Every structure is written in structure tokens, then in C-alpha cells.
N, C-alpha and C positions, 0 to 999 in steps of 0.2 A: 592612259597608263595601265600597264599590266595589272591584273587583279591581285596577283601575289604581292606586288609592291604596294598596292592600295591597302591591303590587309596589314602589311608590315607597318606602314606609316600610321594607320589608325591605332595599332597596338602601341607604337612609340609615343604618340600623342597622349593616349590615355594613361600610359605608364608615368610619363614625366609630369603630367598634371597632378596625378594622385599620390605620388610617392613623396616621402619626406627626404630632403637632401641631407647627406651626412658630410661632415668635414672631419676627416681623420688625421691624426698625427702621422707625418710622413715616416719618420724614423725614431729611434730611441737610443739612449746611451747604454741600455742594457746589453748584455751579451746573450746571444742565442746559441745554445748548444744543441746540435742536431746529431742524434745517435742513430746510425743505420747499420744494417747487416742482415744477411740471410741466416736465420736460425733454423737448423734442421730438426724436423719432427718426424719420428719414426716409431710406429707402433703396430703390433699385431692385434687385431680386433677379433675376439671370440664370437661375438654376435654380429650377424650380417644384415639384420634388419635396420631400419632407419634409426630407431631409438638406440640400438646397440652401437651403431656407428657414431652417433652424437655423444653417447656416454664415453666411448673410446677416445674420441678427440678431446673431450674435457679432461680425461685422465692424462693423456699425453701432454696437453698444454700445462697441466698442473706440475708435471715432472719438469717441464722447461722453466716454469716459475721457480721451482726449487733450485734449479741450476743457476738462474739469475741471482738468487739470494744466497749464493755460495761463493767460495773463493775461486771457482772456475770462471766466473764472469769477468771478462777482461775487455778493456777498451784501449784503442790506440788512436793517437792524434795524427791526422793526415798531414803530410808535409813536415814532419818532425820526428823526434826520437822518443816521444812520450808514450809510455805504457802505464796504465793504471788499473788497479784492482779495487773497484768501488766498495765492495763489501768489507774489505779489510783496511781501506784507505791507504793502501800501499801504492807506490809508483816508482818509476825509474828515476825520478828527481825528488826523492823524499826530503832531502835537505832544503830544497827550495819550495816544495809544495807540502807544507805541514798542515795540521788540523786547522789552525787559525790563520793560515796565510790567505790573503785576499785572492779571490779566484781569478782576478785579472792577471795574476802572475803567470797564468798558463799561456798567455800570449807570447811569452818568451820561447816557448817550446813547440808551438804549433803555428801553422799558417792560417790566419783568419780570412774568411771569404767575405768580401764587401761588394756593395753595388758600385762598380767602378765608375759608371756614368754619373751617379749621384755624388760620388767622391770628387770627381773632376769638376762638376758643376758647382759644388760648394766651395771649391778653391778659386775657380775663375770668377764666379758671380758673387762671392762673399755671402753665400747662403749660410744661415746659422743652423746648420743641420749636421749632426754627427752620424755618418752612415752606420747602420746596424752591422755589427760584426757577427758573422756566423762561424762558429767553431765546429767543424765536422769531426765526429768521433766514430770509429769503426768497431763493431762487435767482432771479437776474434774467435770465441769458442765455437767449436763444431764447424760451421761454414763461414768463410770470410769474404766471399765474393757476392756483393749485392746485385750484380748484373745477371745472376743465375737464380732468380727467385720466382720465376713464372711457372716452372714445371710441377706437376702433381701426378703421382702414379698410384693407382689402386689395383692390386693384383689378387686374383684368387689362387688358392692352392688346394691340394687334394683333401685337406682336413676341414674344409668349409670355413676357413678363417680368411680374414682380409688383412693383407699386409699394406699398411699405409706409409708412404714416404713422401714428404713434401718439405719445402723450405718457406717458412713464414718471413715475409719481407718487413722486418721491423723498421719503423721510421718514426722516431720520437723527438720531440722538441722540448727543451727546458730553458726557460728564461732565468737569468740571474743578474742581480745587481753586481757590478764590478767589485764592490766592497764586500760581498758575501764571503764567508769563510769557506775554504776549499773542502774541508771535511763535511760540512753540511750539504754542500752541492753534490758530493759523491753519493750521499744517502738519497738525494732527490733523483739521481740517475737510476738507482735501483728501483725506487718506487715508480718512476715513470715507465720504465720498460715492463715492470710487473703489471701495471695498470693496462698497458697496451695489449699485452698477451691475454689478459682477462677479457678485454674488449673484443679481441679477435675470436676468443672462444664464444662469446655471446653472438657474434656475427655468424659463426658457423652453426650454432644452435638454431638461429632464426631462419637461415636461408638454405640449410641442407635439406634436400629432398631425395628420399630413397637412398641410392648409393651415390648421388651427385652431391659433391661437397665443393662450394665455391671458395676461391682464394680470397681471404680478407686482405684489404689494402687500406693504408692510412692516407688521409687527406687532411691538410692543414688549411684553416680558413682565418682570414682577418675580418673580424666582425665589428660593427659599429660600437664605439664606447667600450671596447674590450682591450685592455692593455697588452694582452698576449694573444698568441694564436690558439685557436680551438681545433682540436684534432677529432676527426670522425672516421670510423671504420666502416667502409662500404665493401660489399662483395664484388669481385670482378665478374664480368660477363652478365650482369643484370642491369637493365636499362634504368635511366633516371626516372622514367615514368613509373616503373615498378618499385622504385625506392621512395616514392612520394609519402607513403604512410610513415616510414622511418623519419623522413625530414620533418613531417608535421609534429611527430613526437619530440624531436630535438628542438624545434621552435618553441614548443610549450615549455620544455625543461629549461631552456636558456633564456626564456622571456623575450624572444625575438618578435619583431613585427611581421605582418603577413605579406612579405615580399620575398622573392628567392634570395637566399644568402648562402645556402649550403649545397648547391649543385656542384657536381665534380668539375665542370669547366671553370668554376670560380675559385679553385684552390689557389693558395698563396704562391706567388712567384718568388723563389729564392734567387740570389744574384746569379748563380750558375744557369738557372732557367732563363733569365733575361738575356744572357750572352748567347744562348743557343737559339733564341727566337729570331726569325728573319726580320721582324719589324720591331721598332722601338715601342715599349709598353709604358703607358702612363707618363707621357712626356711633361705633364704639368708639374711633376715632381722636380724637374730640373730648371724651373723658371723662378726668378726672385718673386717673393710675395709682394702683392700690391699694398699700397698704403691703406691700412684699415680705416683711417679717418676719411678717406675719399671713396673707397670701394668696398663693397660687400661681396665676398666670394663664396659660392656654394659649390661643392664637389659632389658629383654623383658617385655613389658607392659602387665599386666594381672596376675591373680592368678594361682597357681598350687598347687597340693597336693604332699607331700613328701612320697614316698613309699620306703621301705628299707627291708633288709633281716631280717628274723625271725619275720616278721609282720604277722598279721592275723593267728597266730598259725600254721604257715608253717615252716617246718624245711628245709630251702633252703640256709643255709650258704654255700658260695663257689660256688653255682650254680645259684643263683637268681639275681645276680647283674644286668646283662643286661636286664632281664625281668623287674626289678624294674625301671631301667632307662627309659625303654619304657613306663611303667605305668605313670611315672612322666610327660613325654612329652604328652601322650594321655590325662592326666588329664587337662593339659593346654588347649587343644582343647575343652575339655568338659566345662571348666569354661568359655571359650569365646563363647560358643554356636554353635561351628562348628558341634559338634556331640551331640546327646541326649541319648546315651547309656552309661551304667556304664563302668568304666575302667575295662578291662578284667583281670581275675585272671591269675596266672601263669598256672594253669591247662588248662584254656580255650585257652591260647596262645600256649601251648604245643600241644593241640589237633589240632589246626590250622596248 
């Protein structure tokens, strides 16, 4: 056997023997509000050294925080006519969304995103699962297009100042009980966006070097025994290896065990992410639970891709089962960030 595969199998064996297996709840009846949008940051920095640039970014982000905590901060609901101003609790449906209205009333005015496969499986197989409803809200002030958030420009001018213009990709999640009052939830929106901007400032302060300023990006993680998602801000363009000190700090702060849980490939898959993926993810979620009196089921924490016969236009019925089983296992290592190469094809494994 190829030495690379020997090493991989040894790592797999050691990992599964030593780790504690987690059994996570599949879904929840809570509503998940996801607030996204490109928020434009523009500032003229008088000092061009590293400390001056960092201080300038902090000042610019504090200005954005002030805007979020003002009447200018506006959210719109995708797929509907809802517009809301969280700071003042005003909306285009004020008569139906009052301070003490249950927040589930918003479902009348927006299109909720659900895991379609889980929804169908729960209907066909009588699974007692209510698919998580994701309600997408869009930030409107300044920049409204989240697909243009990767660019950053730092320009010099004749007065030895630096003009900074970039778009921060806000991606905030807020969980809410369907019975929570709408007024309280709007306050949580403001707090959550404010906290993420502050976290992005900390990311810039930590990773900016000289005149190089990384773009902060939000990643959401589903952690063992945590009822909600945990959001972490990582800088774009910096390897997972160089992020290890930050992950160690986060593990200590969150009281996590000493196994990978916060690597970027392990980020949570939202329903739209699952639809965009070529392969089915975590297919065990769509299978009826076994009788607990007869079977004990343990689930490994983390995602994997389901590979099966007659996939990828390959005629491998009867001969591809073991190859595909191995592909499933290797995909798990890929999702957890242990390896960064694509899952090998059957032909590649046969050549090995």
C-alpha cells in the first residue's frame, strides 16, 4: 500500500480510538436569523506606520458601530416586502409586528430557508424533526450587495496619507424562540452586528502587518453540547496552520476538548450551502432513528460527503462499494481540515 495511505489510515485509527463521540441534536424548533451584507468602510489615515493604520481602522469601525446603533441601520427580508429599522423598532408592517408580537409572525412576510431534503425525509419517513428555519435579512445602508465584499484598496496620495476603502462582509446569526417578542429581537440584531464589527476590529488589530491589512471573515460552527452556532472571525489569506494559536485560545475560552472543532473547513452548512454541494452531506440525518432499546448509536462530530456507486458517471456497480466507503471516510478528514487535497477518485485509488 502506498505510504501516504498507510499514514492516513494510521491517523484515522488513532483518531477514532482516542476521541469521544458526540451525538448532536439534528435540528431545532428555534428560528435562525442570518443578517448579511457588505458594510462599506472608508477612512483617510493620517499616520502611515503600522500602529497608525491599526488606530485608523479602529476609529473607522467605531464610526460604523455608531451607524448600526442609529436610525440609518436598516434590514430587509429576502423574498418579501419587509423592511425594518431595528434601532427604532419601526417596520413596513408595524400593525402586524409590534413590540410584543411573537417573532414567528415574521414568517408571513419573508421566505424562510429550510433544509429541503430533511423536510422531505421528515414527511416521507415520519421523522419527528422540525427543520430549522433560516430567515435571511439583508443590511441596506451604504452597500447592499454581499457578493462584492472581497475587494480592498489602500492608496497613497501626495500628502503622505493613506486612503482606505473596503467592504466588511457582515455575516451574523441570531437564534430566537418563535415566541420571543419582536421588539426584544430587534435589539438583539443591533447588539449582534455591533459585536461582530468589534470582533472584526480585533482581527485586524491582531493580524495587520505593516501596510498589509487582512479582510476579516465570519465563520459559524456547530459545537458539541452548544444549542446555538458559535461565530469566529478569521482573517482571509492566512493559513489554518498560522491560525492555530487563535484556535487554541478559543478552545480554552469555550471549554472545548483538545480535538479540532474550529477549523474553517468545519464551518456550519446552511440549507443553501447543501443545495450548492455536488454530494449529499451528512445523510444520516435523513434516516429514521433506530430503536434505542435495541441499538446504541454514536455519531462522529463533523460533516462528511456521501459517495456511492454509479456516481460521477462511473459504471462501478458491484465493484465500487469499498472504494466509496473509503471516499466517505476521507471526505470526513477533508471537512475537518486534516487534509487539503480532494477526495481521490476510484481510478486514482486503483492506480495507487
